[in-house]
mmCIF file of the N, C-alpha and C atoms, coordinates in Angstrom:
data_MODEL
# 
_entry.id   MODEL 
# 
loop_
_atom_site.group_PDB 
_atom_site.id 
_atom_site.type_symbol 
_atom_site.label_atom_id 
_atom_site.label_alt_id 
_atom_site.label_comp_id 
_atom_site.label_asym_id 
_atom_site.label_entity_id 
_atom_site.label_seq_id 
_atom_site.pdbx_PDB_ins_code 
_atom_site.Cartn_x 
_atom_site.Cartn_y 
_atom_site.Cartn_z 
_atom_site.occupancy 
_atom_site.B_iso_or_equiv 
_atom_site.pdbx_formal_charge 
_atom_site.auth_seq_id 
_atom_site.auth_comp_id 
_atom_site.auth_asym_id 
_atom_site.auth_atom_id 
_atom_site.pdbx_PDB_model_num 
ATOM 1   N N  . MET A 1 1  ? 96.432  122.012 57.327 1.00 0.00 ? 1  MET A N  1 
ATOM 2   C CA . MET A 1 1  ? 97.243  122.185 59.260 1.00 0.00 ? 1  MET A CA 1 
ATOM 3   C C  . MET A 1 1  ? 95.883  121.847 60.087 1.00 0.00 ? 1  MET A C  1 
ATOM 4   N N  . ASP A 1 2  ? 96.633  121.306 61.404 1.00 0.00 ? 2  ASP A N  1 
ATOM 5   C CA . ASP A 1 2  ? 95.114  121.085 62.256 1.00 0.00 ? 2  ASP A CA 1 
ATOM 6   C C  . ASP A 1 2  ? 95.801  122.042 63.579 1.00 0.00 ? 2  ASP A C  1 
ATOM 7   N N  . LEU A 1 3  ? 94.618  123.409 64.575 1.00 0.00 ? 3  LEU A N  1 
ATOM 8   C CA . LEU A 1 3  ? 94.738  123.424 64.642 1.00 0.00 ? 3  LEU A CA 1 
ATOM 9   C C  . LEU A 1 3  ? 95.345  123.067 65.963 1.00 0.00 ? 3  LEU A C  1 
ATOM 10  N N  . THR A 1 4  ? 96.307  121.621 66.076 1.00 0.00 ? 4  THR A N  1 
ATOM 11  C CA . THR A 1 4  ? 97.308  121.219 67.143 1.00 0.00 ? 4  THR A CA 1 
ATOM 12  C C  . THR A 1 4  ? 99.165  122.473 66.530 1.00 0.00 ? 4  THR A C  1 
ATOM 13  N N  . LYS A 1 5  ? 99.206  123.462 65.365 1.00 0.00 ? 5  LYS A N  1 
ATOM 14  C CA . LYS A 1 5  ? 100.192 123.405 65.147 1.00 0.00 ? 5  LYS A CA 1 
ATOM 15  C C  . LYS A 1 5  ? 99.617  125.165 64.313 1.00 0.00 ? 5  LYS A C  1 
ATOM 16  N N  . ALA A 1 6  ? 98.358  125.775 65.046 1.00 0.00 ? 6  ALA A N  1 
ATOM 17  C CA . ALA A 1 6  ? 98.095  127.074 64.656 1.00 0.00 ? 6  ALA A CA 1 
ATOM 18  C C  . ALA A 1 6  ? 98.859  128.054 65.209 1.00 0.00 ? 6  ALA A C  1 
ATOM 19  N N  . GLN A 1 7  ? 99.691  129.253 65.070 1.00 0.00 ? 7  GLN A N  1 
ATOM 20  C CA . GLN A 1 7  ? 100.482 130.287 65.996 1.00 0.00 ? 7  GLN A CA 1 
ATOM 21  C C  . GLN A 1 7  ? 99.078  130.510 66.647 1.00 0.00 ? 7  GLN A C  1 
ATOM 22  N N  . GLU A 1 8  ? 100.168 131.343 67.592 1.00 0.00 ? 8  GLU A N  1 
ATOM 23  C CA . GLU A 1 8  ? 98.529  131.908 68.656 1.00 0.00 ? 8  GLU A CA 1 
ATOM 24  C C  . GLU A 1 8  ? 98.532  133.481 68.451 1.00 0.00 ? 8  GLU A C  1 
ATOM 25  N N  . GLY A 1 9  ? 97.575  134.030 67.593 1.00 0.00 ? 9  GLY A N  1 
ATOM 26  C CA . GLY A 1 9  ? 97.212  135.404 67.706 1.00 0.00 ? 9  GLY A CA 1 
ATOM 27  C C  . GLY A 1 9  ? 96.312  135.230 66.272 1.00 0.00 ? 9  GLY A C  1 
ATOM 28  N N  . LYS A 1 10 ? 97.460  134.430 65.422 1.00 0.00 ? 10 LYS A N  1 
ATOM 29  C CA . LYS A 1 10 ? 96.283  134.787 63.989 1.00 0.00 ? 10 LYS A CA 1 
ATOM 30  C C  . LYS A 1 10 ? 95.618  133.425 63.493 1.00 0.00 ? 10 LYS A C  1 
ATOM 31  N N  . GLU A 1 11 ? 94.047  135.188 62.938 1.00 0.00 ? 11 GLU A N  1 
ATOM 32  C CA . GLU A 1 11 ? 93.102  134.443 62.319 1.00 0.00 ? 11 GLU A CA 1 
ATOM 33  C C  . GLU A 1 11 ? 93.557  133.571 61.262 1.00 0.00 ? 11 GLU A C  1 
ATOM 34  N N  . TYR A 1 12 ? 92.445  131.473 61.572 1.00 0.00 ? 12 TYR A N  1 
ATOM 35  C CA . TYR A 1 12 ? 92.848  131.139 60.271 1.00 0.00 ? 12 TYR A CA 1 
ATOM 36  C C  . TYR A 1 12 ? 90.658  130.747 59.396 1.00 0.00 ? 12 TYR A C  1 
ATOM 37  N N  . ILE A 1 13 ? 90.480  130.490 59.126 1.00 0.00 ? 13 ILE A N  1 
ATOM 38  C CA . ILE A 1 13 ? 89.303  129.947 58.269 1.00 0.00 ? 13 ILE A CA 1 
ATOM 39  C C  . ILE A 1 13 ? 89.504  128.267 58.815 1.00 0.00 ? 13 ILE A C  1 
ATOM 40  N N  . VAL A 1 14 ? 87.887  128.354 58.888 1.00 0.00 ? 14 VAL A N  1 
ATOM 41  C CA . VAL A 1 14 ? 88.261  126.431 59.489 1.00 0.00 ? 14 VAL A CA 1 
ATOM 42  C C  . VAL A 1 14 ? 87.723  126.122 58.042 1.00 0.00 ? 14 VAL A C  1 
ATOM 43  N N  . LEU A 1 15 ? 88.307  124.411 58.002 1.00 0.00 ? 15 LEU A N  1 
ATOM 44  C CA . LEU A 1 15 ? 88.302  124.155 55.963 1.00 0.00 ? 15 LEU A CA 1 
ATOM 45  C C  . LEU A 1 15 ? 87.801  123.234 55.941 1.00 0.00 ? 15 LEU A C  1 
ATOM 46  N N  . LYS A 1 16 ? 87.350  122.239 57.706 1.00 0.00 ? 16 LYS A N  1 
ATOM 47  C CA . LYS A 1 16 ? 86.840  120.531 57.683 1.00 0.00 ? 16 LYS A CA 1 
ATOM 48  C C  . LYS A 1 16 ? 87.293  120.262 58.711 1.00 0.00 ? 16 LYS A C  1 
ATOM 49  N N  . ILE A 1 17 ? 85.612  120.080 59.584 1.00 0.00 ? 17 ILE A N  1 
ATOM 50  C CA . ILE A 1 17 ? 85.893  119.063 60.793 1.00 0.00 ? 17 ILE A CA 1 
ATOM 51  C C  . ILE A 1 17 ? 86.259  117.460 60.137 1.00 0.00 ? 17 ILE A C  1 
ATOM 52  N N  . ASP A 1 18 ? 87.354  116.926 61.270 1.00 0.00 ? 18 ASP A N  1 
ATOM 53  C CA . ASP A 1 18 ? 87.542  115.646 60.498 1.00 0.00 ? 18 ASP A CA 1 
ATOM 54  C C  . ASP A 1 18 ? 87.392  114.575 61.659 1.00 0.00 ? 18 ASP A C  1 
ATOM 55  N N  . THR A 1 19 ? 86.989  114.121 61.242 1.00 0.00 ? 19 THR A N  1 
ATOM 56  C CA . THR A 1 19 ? 85.613  112.938 62.491 1.00 0.00 ? 19 THR A CA 1 
ATOM 57  C C  . THR A 1 19 ? 84.959  112.514 62.189 1.00 0.00 ? 19 THR A C  1 
ATOM 58  N N  . ASN A 1 20 ? 84.952  111.318 62.561 1.00 0.00 ? 20 ASN A N  1 
ATOM 59  C CA . ASN A 1 20 ? 83.468  110.902 62.266 1.00 0.00 ? 20 ASN A CA 1 
ATOM 60  C C  . ASN A 1 20 ? 82.964  110.714 63.395 1.00 0.00 ? 20 ASN A C  1 
ATOM 61  N N  . ASP A 1 21 ? 82.791  111.925 64.787 1.00 0.00 ? 21 ASP A N  1 
ATOM 62  C CA . ASP A 1 21 ? 81.957  111.293 65.027 1.00 0.00 ? 21 ASP A CA 1 
ATOM 63  C C  . ASP A 1 21 ? 81.287  112.271 65.457 1.00 0.00 ? 21 ASP A C  1 
ATOM 64  N N  . GLU A 1 22 ? 79.275  112.160 64.961 1.00 0.00 ? 22 GLU A N  1 
ATOM 65  C CA . GLU A 1 22 ? 78.297  112.903 64.967 1.00 0.00 ? 22 GLU A CA 1 
ATOM 66  C C  . GLU A 1 22 ? 77.947  113.907 65.850 1.00 0.00 ? 22 GLU A C  1 
ATOM 67  N N  . GLU A 1 23 ? 78.239  113.276 67.044 1.00 0.00 ? 23 GLU A N  1 
ATOM 68  C CA . GLU A 1 23 ? 78.143  113.960 68.850 1.00 0.00 ? 23 GLU A CA 1 
ATOM 69  C C  . GLU A 1 23 ? 78.598  115.021 68.881 1.00 0.00 ? 23 GLU A C  1 
ATOM 70  N N  . LEU A 1 24 ? 80.202  114.897 68.223 1.00 0.00 ? 24 LEU A N  1 
ATOM 71  C CA . LEU A 1 24 ? 81.365  115.690 68.404 1.00 0.00 ? 24 LEU A CA 1 
ATOM 72  C C  . LEU A 1 24 ? 81.505  117.011 67.072 1.00 0.00 ? 24 LEU A C  1 
ATOM 73  N N  . ASN A 1 25 ? 80.610  116.775 66.260 1.00 0.00 ? 25 ASN A N  1 
ATOM 74  C CA . ASN A 1 25 ? 79.734  117.338 64.796 1.00 0.00 ? 25 ASN A CA 1 
ATOM 75  C C  . ASN A 1 25 ? 79.237  118.353 65.589 1.00 0.00 ? 25 ASN A C  1 
ATOM 76  N N  . SER A 1 26 ? 77.785  118.109 65.887 1.00 0.00 ? 26 SER A N  1 
ATOM 77  C CA . SER A 1 26 ? 77.324  118.472 66.451 1.00 0.00 ? 26 SER A CA 1 
ATOM 78  C C  . SER A 1 26 ? 77.641  119.198 67.261 1.00 0.00 ? 26 SER A C  1 
ATOM 79  N N  . PHE A 1 27 ? 78.383  119.032 68.414 1.00 0.00 ? 27 PHE A N  1 
ATOM 80  C CA . PHE A 1 27 ? 78.968  120.543 69.630 1.00 0.00 ? 27 PHE A CA 1 
ATOM 81  C C  . PHE A 1 27 ? 79.582  121.095 69.125 1.00 0.00 ? 27 PHE A C  1 
ATOM 82  N N  . LEU A 1 28 ? 80.408  120.831 68.463 1.00 0.00 ? 28 LEU A N  1 
ATOM 83  C CA . LEU A 1 28 ? 81.431  121.857 67.256 1.00 0.00 ? 28 LEU A CA 1 
ATOM 84  C C  . LEU A 1 28 ? 80.305  122.668 66.017 1.00 0.00 ? 28 LEU A C  1 
ATOM 85  N N  . PHE A 1 29 ? 79.286  123.203 65.920 1.00 0.00 ? 29 PHE A N  1 
ATOM 86  C CA . PHE A 1 29 ? 79.047  122.745 65.589 1.00 0.00 ? 29 PHE A CA 1 
ATOM 87  C C  . PHE A 1 29 ? 77.684  124.094 65.897 1.00 0.00 ? 29 PHE A C  1 
ATOM 88  N N  . SER A 1 30 ? 78.188  123.295 67.039 1.00 0.00 ? 30 SER A N  1 
ATOM 89  C CA . SER A 1 30 ? 76.602  124.434 68.248 1.00 0.00 ? 30 SER A CA 1 
ATOM 90  C C  . SER A 1 30 ? 77.329  125.399 68.607 1.00 0.00 ? 30 SER A C  1 
ATOM 91  N N  . LEU A 1 31 ? 79.273  125.566 68.054 1.00 0.00 ? 31 LEU A N  1 
ATOM 92  C CA . LEU A 1 31 ? 80.252  126.167 68.905 1.00 0.00 ? 31 LEU A CA 1 
ATOM 93  C C  . LEU A 1 31 ? 79.498  127.902 68.236 1.00 0.00 ? 31 LEU A C  1 
ATOM 94  N N  . GLY A 1 32 ? 79.582  127.281 66.232 1.00 0.00 ? 32 GLY A N  1 
ATOM 95  C CA . GLY A 1 32 ? 80.310  128.079 65.487 1.00 0.00 ? 32 GLY A CA 1 
ATOM 96  C C  . GLY A 1 32 ? 81.042  127.518 64.926 1.00 0.00 ? 32 GLY A C  1 
ATOM 97  N N  . CYS A 1 33 ? 81.093  126.225 65.232 1.00 0.00 ? 33 CYS A N  1 
ATOM 98  C CA . CYS A 1 33 ? 83.044  125.678 64.149 1.00 0.00 ? 33 CYS A CA 1 
ATOM 99  C C  . CYS A 1 33 ? 82.837  125.462 63.549 1.00 0.00 ? 33 CYS A C  1 
ATOM 100 N N  . TYR A 1 34 ? 81.804  125.664 61.850 1.00 0.00 ? 34 TYR A N  1 
ATOM 101 C CA . TYR A 1 34 ? 81.548  124.489 61.005 1.00 0.00 ? 34 TYR A CA 1 
ATOM 102 C C  . TYR A 1 34 ? 82.729  124.989 59.547 1.00 0.00 ? 34 TYR A C  1 
ATOM 103 N N  . SER A 1 35 ? 83.106  124.583 58.412 1.00 0.00 ? 35 SER A N  1 
ATOM 104 C CA . SER A 1 35 ? 83.491  125.308 57.434 1.00 0.00 ? 35 SER A CA 1 
ATOM 105 C C  . SER A 1 35 ? 83.439  126.129 56.806 1.00 0.00 ? 35 SER A C  1 
ATOM 106 N N  . GLY A 1 36 ? 84.176  127.439 56.312 1.00 0.00 ? 36 GLY A N  1 
ATOM 107 C CA . GLY A 1 36 ? 83.980  128.534 56.035 1.00 0.00 ? 36 GLY A CA 1 
ATOM 108 C C  . GLY A 1 36 ? 84.334  129.759 57.905 1.00 0.00 ? 36 GLY A C  1 
ATOM 109 N N  . GLU A 1 37 ? 84.199  129.583 58.716 1.00 0.00 ? 37 GLU A N  1 
ATOM 110 C CA . GLU A 1 37 ? 84.828  130.309 59.474 1.00 0.00 ? 37 GLU A CA 1 
ATOM 111 C C  . GLU A 1 37 ? 85.713  130.643 60.341 1.00 0.00 ? 37 GLU A C  1 
ATOM 112 N N  . PRO A 1 38 ? 85.758  131.530 60.707 1.00 0.00 ? 38 PRO A N  1 
ATOM 113 C CA . PRO A 1 38 ? 87.082  132.222 61.063 1.00 0.00 ? 38 PRO A CA 1 
ATOM 114 C C  . PRO A 1 38 ? 86.857  131.368 62.392 1.00 0.00 ? 38 PRO A C  1 
ATOM 115 N N  . ILE A 1 39 ? 88.339  131.110 62.948 1.00 0.00 ? 39 ILE A N  1 
ATOM 116 C CA . ILE A 1 39 ? 89.258  130.378 64.522 1.00 0.00 ? 39 ILE A CA 1 
ATOM 117 C C  . ILE A 1 39 ? 90.071  131.554 64.845 1.00 0.00 ? 39 ILE A C  1 
ATOM 118 N N  . THR A 1 40 ? 90.505  131.344 66.127 1.00 0.00 ? 40 THR A N  1 
ATOM 119 C CA . THR A 1 40 ? 91.522  132.734 66.259 1.00 0.00 ? 40 THR A CA 1 
ATOM 120 C C  . THR A 1 40 ? 92.994  131.891 67.222 1.00 0.00 ? 40 THR A C  1 
ATOM 121 N N  . VAL A 1 41 ? 93.500  131.181 67.686 1.00 0.00 ? 41 VAL A N  1 
ATOM 122 C CA . VAL A 1 41 ? 94.023  130.487 68.445 1.00 0.00 ? 41 VAL A CA 1 
ATOM 123 C C  . VAL A 1 41 ? 94.457  131.556 69.842 1.00 0.00 ? 41 VAL A C  1 
ATOM 124 N N  . ILE A 1 42 ? 93.620  131.713 71.480 1.00 0.00 ? 42 ILE A N  1 
ATOM 125 C CA . ILE A 1 42 ? 94.056  133.093 72.161 1.00 0.00 ? 42 ILE A CA 1 
ATOM 126 C C  . ILE A 1 42 ? 95.270  132.780 72.585 1.00 0.00 ? 42 ILE A C  1 
ATOM 127 N N  . SER A 1 43 ? 94.845  131.184 73.001 1.00 0.00 ? 43 SER A N  1 
ATOM 128 C CA . SER A 1 43 ? 97.099  130.797 73.813 1.00 0.00 ? 43 SER A CA 1 
ATOM 129 C C  . SER A 1 43 ? 96.647  129.244 74.275 1.00 0.00 ? 43 SER A C  1 
ATOM 130 N N  . ARG A 1 44 ? 98.451  128.809 74.561 1.00 0.00 ? 44 ARG A N  1 
ATOM 131 C CA . ARG A 1 44 ? 98.077  127.281 74.770 1.00 0.00 ? 44 ARG A CA 1 
ATOM 132 C C  . ARG A 1 44 ? 98.126  126.903 76.252 1.00 0.00 ? 44 ARG A C  1 
ATOM 133 N N  . LEU A 1 45 ? 98.155  125.745 76.405 1.00 0.00 ? 45 LEU A N  1 
ATOM 134 C CA . LEU A 1 45 ? 97.844  125.295 77.734 1.00 0.00 ? 45 LEU A CA 1 
ATOM 135 C C  . LEU A 1 45 ? 98.063  124.565 77.966 1.00 0.00 ? 45 LEU A C  1 
ATOM 136 N N  . LYS A 1 46 ? 98.574  123.169 77.837 1.00 0.00 ? 46 LYS A N  1 
ATOM 137 C CA . LYS A 1 46 ? 99.147  121.741 78.629 1.00 0.00 ? 46 LYS A CA 1 
ATOM 138 C C  . LYS A 1 46 ? 98.437  121.425 78.015 1.00 0.00 ? 46 LYS A C  1 
ATOM 139 N N  . GLY A 1 47 ? 96.971  121.347 77.695 1.00 0.00 ? 47 GLY A N  1 
ATOM 140 C CA . GLY A 1 47 ? 96.203  119.312 77.387 1.00 0.00 ? 47 GLY A CA 1 
ATOM 141 C C  . GLY A 1 47 ? 95.534  120.102 76.260 1.00 0.00 ? 47 GLY A C  1 
ATOM 142 N N  . GLY A 1 48 ? 95.994  121.804 76.261 1.00 0.00 ? 48 GLY A N  1 
ATOM 143 C CA . GLY A 1 48 ? 94.577  122.065 74.944 1.00 0.00 ? 48 GLY A CA 1 
ATOM 144 C C  . GLY A 1 48 ? 95.143  123.886 74.442 1.00 0.00 ? 48 GLY A C  1 
ATOM 145 N N  . CYS A 1 49 ? 93.697  124.154 74.346 1.00 0.00 ? 49 CYS A N  1 
ATOM 146 C CA . CYS A 1 49 ? 93.787  125.992 73.937 1.00 0.00 ? 49 CYS A CA 1 
ATOM 147 C C  . CYS A 1 49 ? 93.064  126.096 74.395 1.00 0.00 ? 49 CYS A C  1 
ATOM 148 N N  . ILE A 1 50 ? 93.301  128.036 73.757 1.00 0.00 ? 50 ILE A N  1 
ATOM 149 C CA . ILE A 1 50 ? 91.893  128.606 74.380 1.00 0.00 ? 50 ILE A CA 1 
ATOM 150 C C  . ILE A 1 50 ? 91.588  129.304 72.811 1.00 0.00 ? 50 ILE A C  1 
ATOM 151 N N  . VAL A 1 51 ? 90.572  129.021 72.384 1.00 0.00 ? 51 VAL A N  1 
ATOM 152 C CA . VAL A 1 51 ? 90.505  129.631 71.434 1.00 0.00 ? 51 VAL A CA 1 
ATOM 153 C C  . VAL A 1 51 ? 88.734  130.435 71.292 1.00 0.00 ? 51 VAL A C  1 
ATOM 154 N N  . SER A 1 52 ? 88.932  131.227 69.976 1.00 0.00 ? 52 SER A N  1 
ATOM 155 C CA . SER A 1 52 ? 87.871  132.233 69.407 1.00 0.00 ? 52 SER A CA 1 
ATOM 156 C C  . SER A 1 52 ? 87.237  132.281 68.268 1.00 0.00 ? 52 SER A C  1 
ATOM 157 N N  . ILE A 1 53 ? 85.935  131.918 68.624 1.00 0.00 ? 53 ILE A N  1 
ATOM 158 C CA . ILE A 1 53 ? 84.968  131.332 67.330 1.00 0.00 ? 53 ILE A CA 1 
ATOM 159 C C  . ILE A 1 53 ? 83.905  132.474 67.677 1.00 0.00 ? 53 ILE A C  1 
ATOM 160 N N  . LYS A 1 54 ? 83.319  133.226 66.318 1.00 0.00 ? 54 LYS A N  1 
ATOM 161 C CA . LYS A 1 54 ? 82.464  134.350 66.135 1.00 0.00 ? 54 LYS A CA 1 
ATOM 162 C C  . LYS A 1 54 ? 82.993  135.298 67.868 1.00 0.00 ? 54 LYS A C  1 
ATOM 163 N N  . ASP A 1 55 ? 82.598  135.174 68.719 1.00 0.00 ? 55 ASP A N  1 
ATOM 164 C CA . ASP A 1 55 ? 82.402  136.103 70.028 1.00 0.00 ? 55 ASP A CA 1 
ATOM 165 C C  . ASP A 1 55 ? 81.994  135.460 70.978 1.00 0.00 ? 55 ASP A C  1 
ATOM 166 N N  . GLY A 1 56 ? 82.496  134.355 70.861 1.00 0.00 ? 56 GLY A N  1 
ATOM 167 C CA . GLY A 1 56 ? 82.537  133.320 72.449 1.00 0.00 ? 56 GLY A CA 1 
ATOM 168 C C  . GLY A 1 56 ? 83.976  133.130 72.109 1.00 0.00 ? 56 GLY A C  1 
ATOM 169 N N  . ARG A 1 57 ? 84.629  132.646 73.860 1.00 0.00 ? 57 ARG A N  1 
ATOM 170 C CA . ARG A 1 57 ? 86.659  131.453 73.717 1.00 0.00 ? 57 ARG A CA 1 
ATOM 171 C C  . ARG A 1 57 ? 85.198  130.861 74.509 1.00 0.00 ? 57 ARG A C  1 
ATOM 172 N N  . TYR A 1 58 ? 86.496  129.771 73.808 1.00 0.00 ? 58 TYR A N  1 
ATOM 173 C CA . TYR A 1 58 ? 86.729  127.761 74.617 1.00 0.00 ? 58 TYR A CA 1 
ATOM 174 C C  . TYR A 1 58 ? 87.897  127.886 74.836 1.00 0.00 ? 58 TYR A C  1 
ATOM 175 N N  . SER A 1 59 ? 88.059  127.000 75.564 1.00 0.00 ? 59 SER A N  1 
ATOM 176 C CA . SER A 1 59 ? 88.732  126.066 76.329 1.00 0.00 ? 59 SER A CA 1 
ATOM 177 C C  . SER A 1 59 ? 88.975  124.850 75.512 1.00 0.00 ? 59 SER A C  1 
ATOM 178 N N  . ILE A 1 60 ? 89.805  124.618 74.430 1.00 0.00 ? 60 ILE A N  1 
ATOM 179 C CA . ILE A 1 60 ? 89.188  122.486 74.113 1.00 0.00 ? 60 ILE A CA 1 
ATOM 180 C C  . ILE A 1 60 ? 90.919  122.079 73.489 1.00 0.00 ? 60 ILE A C  1 
ATOM 181 N N  . ASP A 1 61 ? 90.543  120.917 74.360 1.00 0.00 ? 61 ASP A N  1 
ATOM 182 C CA . ASP A 1 61 ? 91.591  120.450 74.304 1.00 0.00 ? 61 ASP A CA 1 
ATOM 183 C C  . ASP A 1 61 ? 92.343  119.742 73.629 1.00 0.00 ? 61 ASP A C  1 
ATOM 184 N N  . ASN A 1 62 ? 93.845  118.765 72.615 1.00 0.00 ? 62 ASN A N  1 
ATOM 185 C CA . ASN A 1 62 ? 93.919  118.558 71.751 1.00 0.00 ? 62 ASN A CA 1 
ATOM 186 C C  . ASN A 1 62 ? 93.824  117.634 70.911 1.00 0.00 ? 62 ASN A C  1 
ATOM 187 N N  . GLN A 1 63 ? 93.269  116.833 71.038 1.00 0.00 ? 63 GLN A N  1 
ATOM 188 C CA . GLN A 1 63 ? 92.826  115.609 70.089 1.00 0.00 ? 63 GLN A CA 1 
ATOM 189 C C  . GLN A 1 63 ? 91.508  116.660 69.626 1.00 0.00 ? 63 GLN A C  1 
ATOM 190 N N  . LEU A 1 64 ? 90.818  116.995 70.457 1.00 0.00 ? 64 LEU A N  1 
ATOM 191 C CA . LEU A 1 64 ? 89.404  118.091 69.733 1.00 0.00 ? 64 LEU A CA 1 
ATOM 192 C C  . LEU A 1 64 ? 90.341  119.002 68.175 1.00 0.00 ? 64 LEU A C  1 
ATOM 193 N N  . ALA A 1 65 ? 90.986  119.530 69.223 1.00 0.00 ? 65 ALA A N  1 
ATOM 194 C CA . ALA A 1 65 ? 92.131  120.975 68.158 1.00 0.00 ? 65 ALA A CA 1 
ATOM 195 C C  . ALA A 1 65 ? 92.419  119.866 66.645 1.00 0.00 ? 65 ALA A C  1 
ATOM 196 N N  . ALA A 1 66 ? 92.797  118.777 66.714 1.00 0.00 ? 66 ALA A N  1 
ATOM 197 C CA . ALA A 1 66 ? 93.355  118.151 66.300 1.00 0.00 ? 66 ALA A CA 1 
ATOM 198 C C  . ALA A 1 66 ? 92.846  117.707 65.049 1.00 0.00 ? 66 ALA A C  1 
ATOM 199 N N  . ALA A 1 67 ? 90.856  117.963 65.279 1.00 0.00 ? 67 ALA A N  1 
ATOM 200 C CA . ALA A 1 67 ? 89.924  117.773 64.420 1.00 0.00 ? 67 ALA A CA 1 
ATOM 201 C C  . ALA A 1 67 ? 89.934  118.537 63.595 1.00 0.00 ? 67 ALA A C  1 
ATOM 202 N N  . ILE A 1 68 ? 89.709  119.547 64.178 1.00 0.00 ? 68 ILE A N  1 
ATOM 203 C CA . ILE A 1 68 ? 89.904  121.235 63.361 1.00 0.00 ? 68 ILE A CA 1 
ATOM 204 C C  . ILE A 1 68 ? 90.876  121.668 61.972 1.00 0.00 ? 68 ILE A C  1 
ATOM 205 N N  . ILE A 1 69 ? 90.442  122.116 61.273 1.00 0.00 ? 69 ILE A N  1 
ATOM 206 C CA . ILE A 1 69 ? 91.520  121.612 60.284 1.00 0.00 ? 69 ILE A CA 1 
ATOM 207 C C  . ILE A 1 69 ? 91.808  122.772 59.317 1.00 0.00 ? 69 ILE A C  1 
ATOM 208 N N  . VAL A 1 70 ? 92.027  123.884 59.481 1.00 0.00 ? 70 VAL A N  1 
ATOM 209 C CA . VAL A 1 70 ? 92.713  125.480 59.131 1.00 0.00 ? 70 VAL A CA 1 
ATOM 210 C C  . VAL A 1 70 ? 93.624  125.225 58.038 1.00 0.00 ? 70 VAL A C  1 
ATOM 211 N N  . GLY A 1 71 ? 93.418  127.318 57.509 1.00 0.00 ? 71 GLY A N  1 
ATOM 212 C CA . GLY A 1 71 ? 94.150  127.321 56.826 1.00 0.00 ? 71 GLY A CA 1 
ATOM 213 C C  . GLY A 1 71 ? 94.263  128.414 56.181 1.00 0.00 ? 71 GLY A C  1 
# 
């Protein structure tokens, strides 16, 4: 499932990043969001969500959240 369907407060493991955009892949990698890393949805917003990756919290939009496949 992608991150838009994830429950708030539950930790998931990133399985893959489903995008063909190399710049987007590089951006997510710089945040620490890549296969095998834990990610948690802290809260949902109108146009996206707040996620916790490693020691940081980031606001991402729904389009970006849909590209992050978790399990």
